[in-house]
C-alpha positions as CSV (number, residue, x, y, z in Angstrom):
1,M,-39.2,-11.6,4.6
2,A,-37.0,-8.6,4.2
3,R,-33.8,-8.1,6.1
4,P,-34.2,-5.9,9.3
5,R,-33.0,-2.3,9.0
6,K,-29.5,-1.5,10.3
7,N,-29.1,0.6,13.4
8,P,-28.2,4.2,12.3
9,D,-24.9,3.9,14.1
10,E,-24.0,0.9,11.9
11,K,-25.2,2.2,8.6
12,R,-22.4,3.3,6.2
13,Q,-22.8,6.4,4.0
14,R,-20.7,7.6,1.0
15,W,-18.1,10.1,2.1
16,A,-16.2,11.6,-0.9
17,V,-13.2,13.2,0.7
18,L,-10.2,11.5,-0.9
19,N,-8.6,13.4,-3.7
20,V,-5.7,11.5,-5.3
21,T,-3.7,11.6,-8.6
22,D,-3.9,8.7,-11.0
23,A,-0.5,7.5,-9.8
24,E,-1.5,7.7,-6.1
25,R,-4.8,5.8,-6.9
26,C,-2.8,3.1,-8.7
27,V,-0.5,2.7,-5.7
28,I,-3.4,2.4,-3.3
29,E,-5.3,-0.1,-5.6
30,K,-2.1,-2.2,-5.9
31,A,-1.6,-2.2,-2.2
32,A,-5.2,-3.2,-1.6
33,A,-4.9,-6.0,-4.2
34,A,-1.7,-7.2,-2.5
35,A,-3.6,-7.3,0.8
36,R,-6.5,-9.1,-1.0
37,Q,-9.0,-6.4,0.2
38,P,-11.3,-4.0,-1.6
39,V,-9.9,-0.5,-1.6
40,N,-12.4,0.8,0.8
41,R,-11.7,-1.9,3.4
42,F,-8.0,-1.5,2.9
43,I,-8.0,2.2,3.5
44,L,-10.3,1.8,6.6
45,A,-8.1,-1.0,8.0
46,R,-4.9,1.0,7.5
47,T,-6.4,4.1,9.1
48,L,-8.2,2.4,12.0
49,S,-5.2,0.1,12.8
50,G,-2.9,3.1,13.2
51,A,-0.6,1.6,10.6
52,S,1.9,4.1,9.3
53,V,1.6,5.3,5.7
54,V,4.6,4.6,3.5
55,R,6.5,7.9,3.1
56,A,7.2,9.1,-0.3
57,D,10.8,10.0,0.6
58,W,11.8,6.5,1.8
59,Q,14.1,6.2,-1.2
60,Q,16.0,9.3,-0.2
61,N,16.3,8.0,3.4
62,V,17.7,4.7,2.1
63,A,20.2,6.6,0.0
64,R,21.2,8.7,3.0
65,L,21.7,5.6,5.1
66,G,23.9,4.2,2.3
67,T,26.1,7.3,2.5
68,A,26.2,7.0,6.3
69,V,27.2,3.3,6.2
70,G,30.0,4.1,3.7
71,L,31.3,6.9,6.0
72,L,31.1,4.5,9.0
73,E,33.0,1.9,7.1
74,E,35.8,4.4,6.2
75,I,36.1,5.4,9.9
76,A,36.2,1.7,10.9
77,A,39.0,1.0,8.3
78,E,41.0,4.0,9.5
79,V,40.6,2.9,13.2
80,R,41.8,-0.6,12.3
81,K,44.9,0.8,10.8
82,Q,45.9,3.2,13.6
83,A,44.4,2.0,16.9
84,A,45.7,-0.7,19.3
85,P,43.9,-4.0,18.6
86,M,41.5,-3.9,21.6
87,D,40.7,-0.2,21.1
88,A,40.0,-0.8,17.4
89,L,37.7,-3.7,18.2
90,R,35.7,-1.7,20.7
91,I,35.4,1.2,18.3
92,A,34.4,-1.1,15.5
93,L,31.7,-2.7,17.6
94,E,30.4,0.7,18.5
95,L,30.3,1.7,14.9
96,R,28.4,-1.5,14.1
97,R,25.8,-0.5,16.8
98,V,25.5,2.9,15.2
99,D,25.1,1.3,11.7
100,A,22.4,-1.1,13.0
101,A,20.6,1.7,14.7
102,L,20.6,3.8,11.5
103,M,19.5,0.9,9.3
104,E,16.7,-0.7,11.3
105,P,13.9,2.0,11.1
106,T,14.3,2.8,7.4
107,L,14.5,-0.8,6.2
108,S,11.5,-1.9,8.2
109,S,9.4,1.0,6.8
110,S,10.6,0.5,3.3
111,A,10.1,-3.3,3.3
112,G,6.4,-2.9,2.8
113,A,6.6,-0.2,0.2
114,V,4.6,-0.7,-2.9
115,S,5.9,0.2,-6.4
116,S,4.3,3.3,-7.9
117,E,4.5,1.8,-11.4
118,C,1.2,1.0,-13.1
């Protein structure tokens, strides 16, 4: 006996809308393999879950954060030299809060980044 036909709302059809370079395709295929999913299911899952796409400029953002951290450390060192002990401690704690606020979003988004090397 043959399998019953699917409801038209459940039937999937080919939809050729994704145009990618060889490098982009490689990244997507590697990410899908890392997730142990077929490419089709991986793309659907990422899209339907609302998961953010890894931005291509994450490396630039990490470099900018490194510069910001260096500048914050210079400020903290200067404050430690010139301010009263309690004032220096308060300022240093505030600088650490700024540092943590700068680092958290970029590191969490870059942690899942996939190498573009094939």
